[in-house]
C-alpha positions as CSV (number, residue, x, y, z in Angstrom):
1,M,10.5,141.8,123.6
2,T,8.6,141.3,120.7
3,T,9.2,139.2,118.0
4,L,9.9,141.6,115.3
5,A,12.1,143.0,117.7
6,L,14.1,139.4,118.3
7,Q,14.2,139.3,114.6
8,R,15.6,142.6,114.2
9,Q,18.3,142.0,116.9
10,P,20.9,139.6,114.8
11,S,20.6,141.8,111.9
12,L,21.5,144.8,114.0
13,A,24.3,143.2,115.3
14,W,26.0,142.0,112.2
15,L,25.5,145.6,111.0
16,G,27.4,146.8,113.8
17,T,30.1,144.7,113.4
18,L,30.7,145.3,109.7
19,T,30.8,149.2,110.9
20,R,33.3,148.5,113.7
21,S,35.7,146.3,111.1
22,R,38.8,147.7,109.8
23,E,37.3,146.8,106.5
24,F,34.6,149.3,106.8
25,S,36.9,151.8,107.6
26,V,39.0,151.4,104.3
27,F,36.3,150.9,102.3
28,L,34.6,154.3,103.7
29,A,38.0,155.9,103.1
30,L,37.8,154.7,99.3
31,A,33.9,155.6,99.2
32,I,35.1,159.3,100.3
33,L,38.2,159.6,97.7
34,V,35.9,158.3,94.9
35,A,33.2,160.7,95.7
36,A,35.6,163.7,96.2
37,T,37.2,163.1,92.5
38,V,34.1,162.6,91.1
39,A,33.0,165.5,92.4
40,V,35.6,167.1,90.3
41,N,35.4,164.9,87.0
42,P,32.3,163.3,86.9
43,R,34.1,161.0,84.1
44,F,36.2,159.2,86.7
45,I,33.6,156.6,87.3
46,G,32.6,155.9,84.0
47,A,32.7,152.7,82.0
48,Q,36.1,152.8,80.7
49,S,37.8,154.9,83.8
50,T,36.4,151.8,86.1
51,K,37.6,149.3,83.3
52,D,41.2,150.9,83.6
53,L,41.1,151.1,87.6
54,L,40.1,147.3,88.0
55,L,42.7,146.2,85.6
56,N,45.3,148.2,87.0
57,S,44.2,147.2,90.9
58,S,44.2,142.8,89.9
59,I,47.6,142.3,89.8
60,L,48.4,144.4,93.5
61,V,45.1,142.6,95.1
62,I,46.5,139.3,93.9
63,L,49.7,139.9,95.3
64,G,47.9,141.8,98.5
65,V,46.4,138.3,99.2
66,G,49.2,136.4,99.5
67,Q,51.0,139.0,101.4
68,A,48.3,139.5,103.8
69,I,48.7,135.7,104.7
70,V,52.1,136.0,105.3
71,I,51.7,139.2,107.5
72,V,49.6,137.2,109.4
73,T,52.2,134.2,110.5
74,K,53.7,137.9,112.1
75,N,56.4,137.6,108.9
76,V,56.8,139.7,105.5
77,D,58.0,139.1,101.8
78,L,59.8,141.6,100.1
79,S,60.6,139.2,97.4
80,V,57.3,139.1,95.8
81,G,58.4,141.9,93.0
82,S,61.3,139.8,91.9
83,V,59.3,136.6,91.9
84,L,56.5,138.0,89.6
85,G,59.2,139.7,87.3
86,L,60.8,136.4,86.9
87,T,58.2,134.6,86.3
88,A,56.8,137.2,83.7
89,F,59.9,137.3,81.6
90,A,59.7,133.3,81.9
91,T,56.1,133.4,80.6
92,G,57.6,135.4,77.4
93,K,60.5,133.0,76.7
94,I,58.1,129.8,77.2
95,F,55.8,131.2,74.7
96,I,58.4,132.1,72.7
97,A,59.5,128.5,72.7
98,M,56.1,126.8,72.7
99,P,53.5,129.5,71.2
100,D,50.7,126.9,70.8
101,L,51.0,126.4,74.6
102,P,47.3,126.7,76.0
103,V,46.8,129.6,78.1
104,I,46.0,127.7,81.5
105,A,48.9,125.5,81.0
106,M,50.7,128.9,81.4
107,L,49.1,129.7,84.1
108,A,49.8,126.7,85.7
109,I,53.4,126.8,85.0
110,G,53.4,130.5,86.3
111,V,52.1,129.5,89.6
112,G,54.5,126.5,90.2
113,I,57.5,128.6,89.4
114,G,56.4,131.0,91.8
115,T,55.5,128.3,94.6
116,L,59.0,127.0,94.2
117,L,60.7,130.4,94.4
118,G,58.2,130.9,97.7
119,A,59.0,127.6,99.0
120,V,62.6,128.6,99.1
121,N,62.1,131.6,101.1
122,G,59.6,129.2,103.4
123,A,62.4,126.9,103.8
124,L,65.1,129.2,105.3
125,I,62.8,130.7,107.5
126,A,61.1,127.9,108.9
127,V,64.1,125.7,109.0
128,A,67.0,127.6,109.4
129,K,65.2,130.3,111.3
130,V,66.3,133.1,109.7
131,P,64.0,136.3,110.1
132,S,61.9,136.8,107.1
133,L,63.0,140.3,106.2
134,V,66.4,139.5,106.1
135,V,65.8,136.3,103.7
136,T,63.3,138.1,101.5
137,L,65.4,141.1,101.1
138,G,68.0,138.5,100.0
139,T,65.7,136.5,97.5
140,L,64.6,140.0,96.5
141,Y,68.1,140.5,94.9
142,I,69.0,136.8,94.4
143,F,65.4,136.5,92.2
144,R,66.0,139.7,90.5
145,G,69.8,139.3,89.6
146,V,68.7,135.9,87.9
147,D,66.2,137.6,86.1
148,F,68.6,140.1,84.7
149,A,71.4,137.4,84.0
150,W,68.5,135.2,81.9
151,A,67.5,138.4,80.1
152,Q,70.9,139.9,79.3
153,G,69.1,142.8,78.0
154,Q,66.6,141.3,75.5
155,Q,62.7,143.0,75.8
156,I,60.2,140.6,74.9
157,S,57.4,142.6,72.5
158,P,53.6,141.8,72.5
159,S,54.5,140.2,69.0
160,N,56.4,137.3,70.5
161,L,53.1,136.9,72.7
162,P,49.9,134.5,71.3
163,E,47.0,136.4,70.7
164,T,44.8,134.1,72.8
165,F,47.2,134.6,75.6
166,L,47.4,138.7,75.3
167,A,43.3,138.5,75.3
168,L,43.7,137.4,78.9
169,G,44.9,140.7,79.8
170,S,42.9,142.8,77.8
171,G,39.5,140.6,77.3
172,A,36.3,141.0,79.5
173,L,33.0,138.8,80.5
174,M,30.0,141.0,80.6
175,G,32.0,144.5,81.0
176,L,34.4,142.9,84.0
177,P,38.1,142.0,82.9
178,Y,39.1,138.6,82.8
179,L,41.7,139.7,85.2
180,A,39.7,141.5,87.6
181,L,37.7,138.4,87.8
182,I,40.5,136.2,88.6
183,A,41.8,138.7,91.2
184,L,38.3,138.3,92.8
185,A,38.3,134.2,92.5
186,V,41.8,134.4,94.5
187,V,40.2,137.1,96.8
188,I,37.2,134.7,97.5
189,A,39.0,131.1,97.5
190,F,41.2,132.8,100.0
191,G,38.9,134.5,102.4
192,L,37.0,131.4,102.6
193,Y,39.8,129.3,103.5
194,L,41.5,131.2,106.1
195,R,37.9,132.2,107.7
196,N,36.1,128.7,107.6
197,F,39.0,126.0,107.5
198,R,41.0,124.9,110.8
199,S,44.2,124.7,108.6
200,G,43.3,128.1,107.4
201,R,42.6,129.7,111.2
202,E,46.1,128.1,112.1
203,F,47.6,130.7,110.4
204,Y,45.9,133.4,112.8
205,A,47.3,131.1,115.8
206,V,50.8,131.2,114.7
207,G,50.9,135.1,114.2
208,S,48.8,135.5,117.4
209,D,51.2,133.5,119.8
210,V,53.8,131.3,118.5
211,L,54.3,129.3,121.8
212,A,50.2,128.9,122.4
213,A,50.4,127.4,119.0
214,R,53.2,125.0,119.4
215,L,51.2,123.8,122.5
216,Y,48.2,123.6,120.8
217,G,49.8,120.5,118.3
218,I,50.3,123.3,115.2
219,G,53.2,122.8,113.1
220,V,54.6,126.2,113.3
221,G,57.2,125.8,110.9
222,R,54.9,124.2,108.2
223,K,52.6,127.2,108.3
224,I,54.9,129.7,107.8
225,F,56.4,127.4,105.1
226,T,52.9,127.3,103.6
227,A,52.3,131.1,104.1
228,F,55.5,131.8,102.0
229,A,54.9,129.1,99.2
230,I,51.2,130.7,98.7
231,S,52.8,133.9,98.5
232,G,55.0,132.9,96.0
233,A,52.4,130.9,94.1
234,L,50.2,134.3,93.9
235,A,53.1,136.2,92.9
236,G,53.8,133.6,89.9
237,L,50.2,133.7,88.8
238,A,50.8,137.6,89.4
239,G,53.4,137.2,87.0
240,V,52.2,135.5,84.1
241,I,48.7,138.0,84.5
242,Y,51.1,140.9,84.2
243,A,52.8,139.4,81.0
244,A,49.5,139.2,79.4
245,K,48.8,142.8,80.3
246,Y,51.6,144.8,79.5
247,G,53.3,142.4,76.8
248,N,56.5,144.3,77.1
249,L,58.7,142.4,79.3
250,D,62.3,142.9,80.6
251,A,64.4,142.2,83.5
252,T,62.6,145.0,85.6
253,A,59.2,143.9,85.2
254,G,57.6,144.5,88.8
255,Q,60.7,146.0,90.5
256,G,59.6,148.3,93.3
257,L,56.5,146.6,93.5
258,E,57.0,144.7,97.0
259,L,56.8,148.3,99.0
260,N,53.5,149.0,97.6
261,V,52.0,144.9,98.2
262,V,53.1,145.5,102.0
263,A,51.4,149.1,102.0
264,A,48.4,147.6,100.5
265,A,48.0,144.9,103.1
266,V,48.8,147.0,105.8
267,V,46.6,150.1,104.8
268,G,43.7,147.0,104.8
269,G,44.0,146.1,108.4
270,V,46.2,143.7,108.1
271,A,48.6,143.9,111.5
272,I,52.0,143.8,111.4
273,A,52.7,142.6,114.3
274,G,50.6,139.5,113.0
275,G,47.3,137.7,113.9
276,V,44.8,140.0,112.8
277,G,43.5,140.9,109.3
278,T,41.9,139.8,106.4
279,V,42.5,139.0,102.5
280,Y,39.5,141.1,101.8
281,G,40.8,144.2,103.9
282,A,44.3,143.9,101.7
283,A,42.2,143.9,98.5
284,I,40.3,147.1,99.5
285,G,43.6,148.2,100.7
286,A,45.2,147.6,97.2
287,I,42.2,149.4,95.2
288,L,42.5,152.2,97.6
289,L,46.3,152.7,96.9
290,T,45.4,152.2,93.3
291,T,42.5,154.9,93.0
292,I,44.9,157.4,95.2
293,T,47.5,157.4,92.2
294,S,44.6,157.7,89.4
295,A,42.8,160.3,91.8
296,L,45.6,162.8,92.5
297,P,46.0,164.2,89.0
298,V,42.0,164.8,88.8
299,L,42.2,166.6,92.3
300,G,44.9,168.5,91.4
301,V,47.3,167.2,93.8
302,S,50.9,166.8,92.9
303,P,52.1,163.5,92.0
304,F,55.0,163.7,94.1
305,W,52.7,163.5,97.3
306,Q,51.3,160.0,96.6
307,R,54.0,158.3,98.2
308,A,54.1,160.8,101.2
309,M,49.9,160.0,101.3
310,I,50.4,156.1,101.1
311,G,53.0,156.6,104.0
312,A,50.7,158.5,106.4
313,L,48.1,155.6,105.6
314,I,50.7,153.5,106.7
315,L,51.7,154.9,109.7
316,A,47.9,155.7,110.7
317,S,46.9,152.2,110.1
318,I,49.7,151.0,112.5
319,A,48.8,153.5,115.2
320,L,45.1,152.4,114.8
321,D,46.5,148.9,115.4
322,R,48.2,149.7,118.3
323,Y,45.6,151.7,119.9
324,L,42.9,148.7,119.4
325,A,45.4,146.4,121.0
326,L,45.8,148.4,124.0
327,R,41.9,148.8,124.1
328,T,41.5,145.2,124.0
329,E,44.4,144.6,126.8
330,R,42.5,147.0,129.0
331,R,39.2,145.4,128.5
332,L,40.8,141.9,129.4
333,R,42.3,143.4,132.4
334,G,39.1,144.8,133.6
335,H,37.1,141.6,132.8
336,D,40.0,140.1,135.1
337,K,39.6,142.5,138.0
338,H,36.0,142.2,137.8
339,A,36.1,138.4,137.8
340,G,38.2,138.2,140.8
């Protein structure tokens, strides 16, 4: 084999791995959707349209990262919409009381509130051994109820918020919205953490096989608690960003968003059975769902079909996960027979 061929082989192997990944499949679907929409309306990828798409997907991307980490551990967090809403309203109330508070301090406070609420979920699930679906469905209503009781019908308007804070939701750096840059930083940070650090890879071990993870010495309860704390922290961050983006805040902020977040993670290749998936895939899934919402009117498709299309994507993703799992199982059995 020539030296040139030896140099090409790793590159070709890397390319083959990339094209076989779930993330590439989702990205390809996104590219096809954008191409079809641009063919109908070339302005769909104009500067303003692209900026709007990035702004609209930023919050869902951040929430999707947290949800991906939870689902990897074979759990689910249905309370993220309520955590976002409660944090968003708290942001408005805090700025009314302290209008000179630095924006960075408000971001830290939002993350802190979200972490606390996420820790409540994590403690109930990891310590009390209650299924995550039951716990987070309950806290979804509890956190939303606290939000309604606190708001008492009050609506906070943009005039109640500092201009420097609102600039976070509308400003841009070199043409890229601040919110998109924050979302990108979150994706890269947690993507590197899950891939390159042992504590990050342990989330996958817990989701793949709990008993094996315990035998290996991994604190399963601690990892599940941490996953929900991270999800809560990112939902808190998203709540502050929501307040900066929209300005108008009441107790309904983020209502119903949790289902879109789960859909973004699952469509992005995060297996609902746990142990498989990346935050990059969840981010691409979030952008895909946001693009579907924007592209349907351009393509002349009724908005009523939006939910149906998202549901079909979820079912297709689950079916693909099952197919890949069965194929891997057959391959391992064949390997064992050959070894025997």
